[in-house]
C-alpha positions in Angstrom: -10.9 3.6 -17.4 -6.7 3.7 -16.2 -6.2 2.2 -13.1 -5.7 3.6 -9.3 -2.5 4.2 -8.4 -1.3 4.5 -4.7 1.9 4.9 -3.0 1.8 3.6 1.0 4.9 2.1 3.4 5.0 -1.9 3.7 3.7 -3.3 7.2 3.6 -6.4 7.2 5.4 -9.8 4.5 4.3 -12.8 6.6 2.2 -13.8 4.4 3.3 -15.5 1.0 3.4 -13.9 -2.1 1.5 -10.5 -0.5 2.1 -7.6 1.0 -0.5 -5.2 3.5 0.1 -1.7 2.3 -0.5 1.2 4.6 -2.0 4.2 2.9 -1.6 7.5 5.1 -3.9 10.9 3.0 -4.3 13.8 4.7 -7.6 16.6 4.2 -9.0 19.5 5.7 -11.1 18.4 8.2 -14.8 20.5 7.1 -15.4 22.1 9.9 -12.2 22.6 12.3 -10.1 23.4 9.4 -7.2 21.4 11.0 -5.0 18.5 9.0 -6.2 14.9 9.9 -3.7 12.3 8.7 -5.5 9.0 7.8 -4.4 5.4 7.1 -6.2 2.4 5.2 -4.4 -0.9 4.9 -4.0 -2.8 1.6 -3.5 -6.3 0.9 -1.4 -6.3 -2.5 -0.3 -9.3 -4.6 3.6 -9.6 -4.1 5.3 -12.0 -6.9 8.0 -12.3 -6.1 8.5 -12.0 -1.3 11.1 -9.2 -2.5 9.8 -6.5 -0.1 9.8 -6.4 3.4 8.5 -3.5 6.4 9.3 -0.4 6.0 9.6 -0.5 2.1 7.9 2.1 -0.4 5.5 0.8 -2.5 2.8 1.5 -5.2 0.6 -0.2 -5.9 -2.1 -0.6 -9.1 -5.8 -1.8 -8.5 -6.2 -5.1 -10.2 -9.2 -7.8 -10.7 -9.5 -9.7 -7.1 -7.0 -12.4 -7.0 -8.3 -13.8 -3.4 -11.2 -12.6 -0.6 -8.6 -9.8 0.4 -6.4 -9.1 -2.4 -7.5 -6.1 -5.5 -4.2 -4.6 -5.5 -1.3 -5.8 -7.1 2.4 -4.0 -6.6 4.1 -2.5 -9.7 7.2 -0.6 -8.4 8.7 -0.3 -4.9 11.8 0.9 -3.4 13.6 -0.3 -0.8 14.7 0.5 2.5 17.5 1.9 3.4 19.9 0.8 6.5 22.2 2.1 7.8 
């Protein structure tokens, strides 16, 4: 079975070798038929501490690394600064 991958935005990089990634999902409400946006935070392993808040990253599920980390950053894009 393939590993799941998600795309999100880095919210925090305060922990060592860890980033917190916010993943947004959109779906239609089953009764009201209105589009709803929900988000969830995932702790992901970032071996080289290369991603900063605002960066877009792709995370992949992995074996448990610590109490909260079950995801690993596989690639990302630095936020463009003006």
